[in-house]
N, C-alpha and C positions, 0 to 999 in steps of 0.2 A: 705844352699844356699847363694851364695855371694850377698851382699847388692845391687850391681849395677844390677845384674840379677833380683832380686826382684823388683827393681825400674822399670826396663824395662817391666816386666810382668804386674805390676800394671798399668803402662801407657797404655799398649796395651789393657788390659781388662777393665779398668775403665775410661781411657781418661786422657789427660794431665792436664786438669783443676782440676779434682778430686785429682790427685797425687800432684799437687801444693798446694791444700788446706790441704792435709794431712801434707805436709812438713811445711806449714805455721802454722798449729795448734801446731805442735811439737815445732817450734821456739817460738811461743807465750807462751807456758808453760815455756820454758827456760827463756824468758824475765821476766815473772812474778816472777820466782824464783830469778832472779838477782835483780829485783826491791825490793823484800823483804830485801835483804841484803844491798842494797844501802841505804834504808830508816832506817833500824834498826841497821846497823853496818857500819856507814860511815868510821870508821877507817880502813876498809879493802881496801879502795881506796888509792893508792899510792899518796904521796904529789904532785908529778909533773903530775898527770893524770887529764885531763879535761874530765869529764863525759859528754857524749853527750846525746841527747834526744832519741836515737834509742832503748835504753833499755826499753822504755815505750811503744813501739809499740804493738798493738794488733788490730785485726779486728773483730768487731761484725757485722757491716753492711758495713763497708768501704772495699776498695779493697787492700790497701797497708799498713795496720797498722795505718791508720790515726786516728781511734777511740781512741786508746790509747794515741797517741801523742796529740790529741786535749784536752783530759781530763787532761793530764799532764800539758800542757801549761795553760789551764784555772785554774787549781789548783794554779798556780803561780801568774797569773795576775788578777784573779777574774773575775766576771761577773757583768754587770750593768743592762742589760735588757733581757738577755736570748734570743737573737735574732741572727739568722744566715741567710745570703744570700748566696746561692750557684748557680753558673752558670755552666750548663752542668751536668745534673743529671740523664738523661734517665728516667726510671720509678720510681726512688727514692728508690728502694729496696737495692741498693748497692751504697751508696754515703756518703759524709762526714756529712750530716745533720741527717740522719735517726736515729742514736743512740741517739742524743740529743733530737729529736722530740719524739721518742717513749718511751725512758727510763728516760728522764730528764725534760719532759714537756715544751720544748722550742717552740718558734714561729719561723717560717721559711718562706722565700721566695725562691722558687725553679724556676729557669728559664731554659727552655729546648726548643731548636729550632725545634725538630721533633714532629709533632702532635701526631703520634701514641704512642710515649713514654709519652707525656704529658697526654694523655687520660688514659694510663695504670697507671700513677702516681696518678692521681686524684682518680681512682678506688681503688688503693692500700691503700692510706691513709684514704679513706672513710671506707674501710673494717676494718682498724685498729682503727677506731673511733676517729681520731684526725684531721679530715678535717678542723675543725674550727681554728686550729692553723697553718695550712699550706696553703699558697697561691702559686699556681703553674701558671706560666705565659708561654704561648707558643709563643716564638718569638726568633729570632736570635739576640744575644747581639752584639753590635758594639761599637767602641769608640765614635761614634756620638750619640748613644741613651742610654748609660749606666746610666747617671745621671737622665735622665727623667724617666727611668724604676724604679730606686730606689725611686724617688719622688712619682710616681704613686703607688708603693707598700707600701708607708708610712713607709719607712725604717728609724729607728732612726739614727740620725747623728753619735751617738757614739755606733753603733752596736758592738756586741761582735766578730763576725767572718764574713769575706768575703772570699769565696772560688771560685776560677776561674779555670775552666778546659774546654776549648773550642777547644783545638787542632788546634789553628790557631793564631790569633793576640792577645793572652792573655796579652802580654806585653803592647800593645797599649790600651787595655781596662782598665788595672789597672792604667796606666799613665793618662787616661782621667778622672778617678774618682776625683771629686772635691766636697768639702763640707761635705764629710763623712770620719770618722776616726775610722775604725774598730780597735779593740784591737789586733786582730790576722788576718793576711792575709795568706791564703794557695793558692799557685798558681803552676800549673804544669810547669815544666821546660823540655827542650828537652836535654836529656843526650847525644844524638848523636852529639851535638855541642862540647862535651868535657868540661873539667873543666877550661880551660884557655881562650877560645875565649869569647869575650863580644859582642854577636851578637843576632839579632832577625830577623825574616822574616819581610820584609817591610810591612807597614800598608795596602798596596793595593795588596800584592803579590797573594792573593787568590781570587781576584775580579772575575776571570773567572771560579771559582770552583777549588776544591783541588784534584779532582779525577785524574787529569793528572799528579800530582806530586808524587814522592816517599813518602812513609809513614814517612820517617825520616824528611821530610821537614815541620816543623810546629814550632810555639812557639818561645821561646827564651832560651838562655843558662842561667845557674844559676848565672854566673858572671854578665850578663846583668841585670837580675832581682835584684841582690844584689845592683847594682849601682842605679837602679831606686828606690829601697826601701830606700836607704840612703837619696836620694833627697826628698822622701815623708815622711821621719821621722821614718823609720822602720829598725830594726836590723834583719839580717838573723840569725836564731838560729839552723838551721839544715835542712836536707833533709831526706825523708824516705829511708830505706835501700834498697828498690827495684828500686830506681832511677827514681821516677815519680814526686813527689811533693817537693816544698820548703816551709819552714815555717818562717813567719816573725812576730815579736812582736813590737808594737809601742815603740819607744825609751823611752818615759816618764814613761813607765810601767816596765822597765827592772830593776830598782834599787831594791836591796834586794830580788830578785827572785831566785838567784842562777843559772839563765840561762846564758849561754855564747854566746857572739857574735861570730859567726863563719866566718872564711875566706871562700869564696865560693869554693876554691880549696880543702879545707879540708872537707867541708860539702858535696861536690859532691859525688854521687854514680852513677855508670853506670847502664843503664837500664837492669833489670834482665832478660828479655826475648830476647831482641835484641842481647845481648852479647853472646848468645848461638851459634849464627851463624857468627857474625862479631864483631871485636873489635870496640870501640867507634871511633877510627881513620878511620877504614874501612867504618863505617857508614857515617862519615862526608864526606869522599872522594866521596861517592855515590851522594852527593847533593852539593858538593863544587862549581859546575858550576852554581847553581841557585842564584838569587839575595839575598843578605843579607845586613842588616843595622848594621853598627858598632855603639856600644853604649859606650859613653865616661863617 
């Protein structure tokens, strides 16, 4: 039976999400194999090849290979307090913090705007027996309250990871953070803006709610985030291969890590699901009439 027919049958019988997970599991096994050879046989890499971070992707609890990328980056820059703050976690079962909390004993502050997700998250981590290490806050994070929330949560100034995924003014929230210097910042970018535009939605663009806007209209481009990162002292080291998250490491930690500073156009990946129906340019044209802020 032809492979494309098998794929269609599996999607129809088991659903798209299950089929995607099968494909991701297959890719993960391949990446783990590549990782073995990258580590034990570095001579296999051509002299002019710049090895990216995507070979280290895998998902245990995360959605887009972040678990593997996080562990890889931490293995290079080290940990100081084993503390992560993640904004936008739903119930915590599928987020960037769960693997560190459940398998590595980390402390975490999870901030989620939806009450029903917050309640499910509290119950989930209680069932896992780790509720004493997880503080879950039910509130909408904004540029005006982010620093106060970090203070209330007793966040270390030199926390290990800050992860931002709020599908709206992510750029402005990171820009507003003051007095805290996470080693690693993970922030969602909007692949529908493409690799060349340096734009974000205006800080007040969703003041009246986001339901009336197309789903492509949110966040910032990877180029805009890279420029913000440079101003805040961070280097872009890559994006996950599914076109969702960008990864930054504090500049003072980059030396002797083997990590490469990436040009945003090279790091960029198109969104894995949106590009099934429209190209990135077609996605952008669907929202080009909406207000955008140019980032210099």
